[in-house]
Rosetta silent file (secondary structure, phi, psi, omega in degrees, C-alpha in Angstrom):
SEQUENCE: EGDFRIFVGDLGNEVTDEILRQAFSKFESLAKAKVIRDKKTTKSKGYGFVSFLDPHDFVRAMKEMNGKYIGNRPCKLRKSRWEDRNEKGSRRKLEKLVKKKKGKKPRKIN
SCORE:     score description
SCORE:     0.000 S_00000001
   1 L     0.000  139.857  178.474    3.580 -116.278 -106.755 S_00000001
   2 L    80.767    8.146  178.152    0.922 -114.662 -104.644 S_00000001
   3 L  -102.742  169.572  179.909    0.639 -117.667 -102.395 S_00000001
   4 E  -115.721  110.610 -167.881    1.213 -118.064  -98.669 S_00000001
   5 E  -108.514  137.436  178.728    3.764 -120.761  -98.014 S_00000001
   6 E  -115.553  132.323  170.522    4.501 -122.739  -94.828 S_00000001
   7 E   -78.250  127.400  178.500    7.684 -124.678  -94.161 S_00000001
   8 E  -112.808  110.984 -174.966    6.762 -128.123  -92.689 S_00000001
   9 E  -105.038  169.391  178.109    9.625 -129.663  -90.748 S_00000001
  10 L    61.691   39.985  176.923   10.323 -133.023  -88.997 S_00000001
  11 L   -87.529  141.723  178.899    8.587 -135.133  -91.615 S_00000001
  12 L   -79.807  168.891 -179.291    9.345 -138.898  -91.548 S_00000001
  13 L   -62.921  -26.666 -177.014   10.512 -140.857  -94.606 S_00000001
  14 L   -74.446  -12.584 -176.392    7.052 -142.296  -95.022 S_00000001
  15 L   -80.426  124.685  178.524    5.432 -138.923  -95.793 S_00000001
  16 L  -103.768  171.552  171.616    4.655 -138.381  -99.498 S_00000001
  17 H   -55.552  -41.806 -177.363    3.318 -135.359 -101.312 S_00000001
  18 H   -65.298  -42.838 -178.728   -0.169 -136.954 -101.119 S_00000001
  19 H   -66.174  -38.770  179.509    0.030 -137.604  -97.350 S_00000001
  20 H   -67.359  -41.943  175.916    1.152 -133.998  -96.757 S_00000001
  21 H   -57.435  -47.375 -177.916   -1.684 -132.765  -99.005 S_00000001
  22 H   -61.025  -37.455 -179.985   -4.243 -134.852  -97.148 S_00000001
  23 H   -61.521  -34.068 -179.526   -2.965 -133.501  -93.766 S_00000001
  24 H  -104.213    7.205 -173.564   -3.790 -129.901  -94.871 S_00000001
  25 L   -65.729  -15.294  177.499   -6.820 -130.663  -97.084 S_00000001
  26 L   -72.803  -10.390  176.088   -9.331 -129.167  -94.663 S_00000001
  27 L   -93.718  111.056 -169.585   -8.092 -125.800  -95.675 S_00000001
  28 L   -54.846  -35.245 -173.910  -10.030 -124.915  -98.847 S_00000001
  29 L   -90.123   14.087  176.027   -7.365 -122.703 -100.451 S_00000001
  30 E   -59.630  126.984 -174.540   -4.596 -125.278 -100.251 S_00000001
  31 E  -104.747  -36.556 -174.638   -2.793 -124.914 -103.542 S_00000001
  32 E  -159.158  146.637  173.122    0.191 -127.230 -103.305 S_00000001
  33 E  -135.865  126.137 -174.773    1.954 -129.700 -100.977 S_00000001
  34 E  -140.343  124.945  172.268    5.490 -130.840 -101.701 S_00000001
  35 E   -90.968  129.108  177.409    7.947 -133.046  -99.784 S_00000001
  36 E   -79.307  130.483 -175.325   11.534 -132.193 -100.623 S_00000001
  37 E  -127.864  154.113  174.506   13.540 -135.213 -101.687 S_00000001
  38 L   -66.952  133.220 -174.795   17.172 -135.906 -102.447 S_00000001
  39 L   -67.750  -33.527 -178.295   17.558 -135.866 -106.251 S_00000001
  40 L   -78.289  -51.050 -174.369   19.878 -138.927 -106.333 S_00000001
  41 L   -92.798  -16.582 -175.298   18.320 -141.175 -103.719 S_00000001
  42 L    66.298    8.003  178.641   14.744 -139.846 -103.826 S_00000001
  43 L   -76.002  141.721  177.939   14.765 -140.161 -100.001 S_00000001
  44 E   -59.346  142.226  176.428   12.868 -137.474  -98.160 S_00000001
  45 E   -88.620    1.577  177.087   14.997 -134.670  -96.702 S_00000001
  46 E    86.890   14.082  175.922   12.540 -134.436  -93.763 S_00000001
  47 E  -153.435  164.635  178.540   10.742 -131.265  -94.709 S_00000001
  48 E  -156.681 -169.053 -176.997    8.328 -129.931  -97.235 S_00000001
  49 E  -139.629  146.536  172.324    6.166 -126.948  -98.088 S_00000001
  50 E  -129.816  144.991 -177.596    2.404 -126.239  -98.331 S_00000001
  51 E  -124.614  141.752 -179.635    0.958 -123.250 -100.124 S_00000001
  52 E  -125.690  148.248  174.706   -2.334 -121.451  -99.622 S_00000001
  53 L   -88.930  -24.406 -178.524   -4.123 -118.900 -101.754 S_00000001
  54 L  -104.897  125.314 -179.049   -5.998 -117.393  -98.843 S_00000001
  55 H   -62.517  -27.598  177.547   -4.051 -115.689  -96.073 S_00000001
  56 H   -67.367  -41.749  177.748   -6.740 -116.754  -93.536 S_00000001
  57 H   -63.201  -41.405  179.470   -6.185 -120.434  -94.311 S_00000001
  58 H   -55.408  -52.203 -178.478   -2.433 -119.806  -93.945 S_00000001
  59 H   -63.430  -39.908  178.528   -2.930 -118.343  -90.432 S_00000001
  60 H   -64.931  -44.398 -179.156   -5.369 -121.059  -89.408 S_00000001
  61 H   -62.974  -45.061  177.542   -3.043 -123.808  -90.615 S_00000001
  62 H   -54.819  -43.351 -178.761   -0.097 -122.298  -88.696 S_00000001
  63 H   -73.387  -45.312 -172.091   -2.158 -122.279  -85.513 S_00000001
  64 H   -85.578  -25.958 -172.440   -4.013 -125.592  -85.914 S_00000001
  65 H  -102.702  -16.058  177.140   -1.431 -127.861  -87.530 S_00000001
  66 L   -58.678  125.393 -178.895    1.787 -127.052  -85.636 S_00000001
  67 L    83.575   -3.919  176.913    2.714 -130.158  -83.635 S_00000001
  68 L   -77.024  148.809 -179.415    0.106 -132.342  -85.260 S_00000001
  69 E   -74.960  123.986  168.318    1.202 -135.776  -86.422 S_00000001
  70 E  -117.631  109.359 -170.963    1.787 -136.139  -90.152 S_00000001
  71 L    72.208 -131.718 -174.215    2.766 -139.768  -90.630 S_00000001
  72 L   -94.393   -1.000 -177.206    4.757 -140.962  -87.593 S_00000001
  73 E  -133.079  152.516  172.509    6.011 -137.608  -86.259 S_00000001
  74 E   -74.465  137.004 -178.331    4.653 -134.316  -85.034 S_00000001
  75 L   -88.024  157.993  175.011    5.445 -131.599  -87.530 S_00000001
  76 E  -117.835  124.778 -175.319    7.018 -128.220  -86.884 S_00000001
  77 E  -107.665  142.925  172.977    5.656 -125.319  -88.887 S_00000001
  78 E  -145.973  153.144  176.612    7.284 -121.989  -89.725 S_00000001
  79 E   -64.087  130.226  178.341    6.480 -119.240  -92.233 S_00000001
  80 L   -68.652  144.793  175.773    8.504 -120.023  -95.302 S_00000001
  81 L  -101.744   33.911 -177.980   11.193 -117.591  -96.268 S_00000001
  82 H   -56.617  -38.901 -175.951   10.704 -118.478  -99.931 S_00000001
  83 H   -63.524  -41.583 -178.747   10.308 -114.751 -100.875 S_00000001
  84 H   -62.856  -40.818 -178.345   13.746 -114.032  -99.379 S_00000001
  85 H   -65.205  -43.786  179.114   15.262 -116.910 -101.322 S_00000001
  86 H   -65.136  -38.715  179.048   13.758 -115.713 -104.615 S_00000001
  87 H   -65.325  -44.467 -179.491   14.945 -112.122 -104.070 S_00000001
  88 H   -65.955  -44.186  176.943   18.502 -113.263 -103.290 S_00000001
  89 H   -57.651  -45.041 -179.700   18.515 -115.580 -106.311 S_00000001
  90 H   -64.880  -42.904 -179.020   17.240 -112.841 -108.587 S_00000001
  91 H   -62.618  -44.762  179.293   19.811 -110.365 -107.261 S_00000001
  92 H   -61.969  -41.264  178.890   22.657 -112.874 -107.822 S_00000001
  93 H   -61.687  -41.386  179.346   21.489 -113.608 -111.315 S_00000001
  94 H   -65.123  -44.595  179.167   21.395 -109.884 -112.055 S_00000001
  95 H   -60.614  -42.024 -179.626   24.889 -109.311 -110.579 S_00000001
  96 H   -64.760  -40.961  178.706   26.242 -112.185 -112.689 S_00000001
  97 H   -63.204  -45.312  179.869   24.642 -110.761 -115.844 S_00000001
  98 H   -63.301  -42.096  178.080   26.036 -107.274 -115.178 S_00000001
  99 H   -61.399  -41.252 -179.261   29.605 -108.700 -114.598 S_00000001
 100 H   -62.658  -42.554 -175.249   29.347 -110.665 -117.895 S_00000001
 101 H   -69.204  -27.218  178.995   28.333 -107.559 -119.790 S_00000001
 102 L   -80.079   -7.236 -179.208   31.287 -105.601 -118.280 S_00000001
 103 L    84.093   10.834  178.237   33.554 -108.386 -119.545 S_00000001
 104 L   -92.227  149.339  174.537   34.488 -109.658 -116.066 S_00000001
 105 L   -76.412  122.475  179.634   34.395 -113.308 -115.164 S_00000001
 106 L   -64.728  143.227  176.100   31.448 -113.846 -112.783 S_00000001
 107 L   -72.843  149.877 -179.425   32.335 -115.260 -109.344 S_00000001
 108 L   -67.451  129.771  178.239   31.158 -118.710 -108.551 S_00000001
 109 L  -108.124  125.833 -176.664   27.895 -118.707 -106.543 S_00000001
 110 L   -80.640    0.000    0.000   27.346 -121.636 -104.215 S_00000001
């Protein structure tokens, strides 16, 4: 919470959390770097996220790092829609809780 998150796409299988962190390490407020992996195979899904505490580093990273090589491929950056995801998830949980309290069976959420 309170961080500024960037979606980093087009990452190769060789990119680890550490490689991603090193690629963005020149930005002082870098808080976290995470490559998303398949839970069963642990293979990279080809994207990750980096978080910054300072909005200025966030803006600089978006401008300076888009298209730069991380591992064997040029990355594609977008502002993360993580906030939207959390709001939707919270709303769904609340709807499910309200339905339970009313005695209705909650609908399955994909």
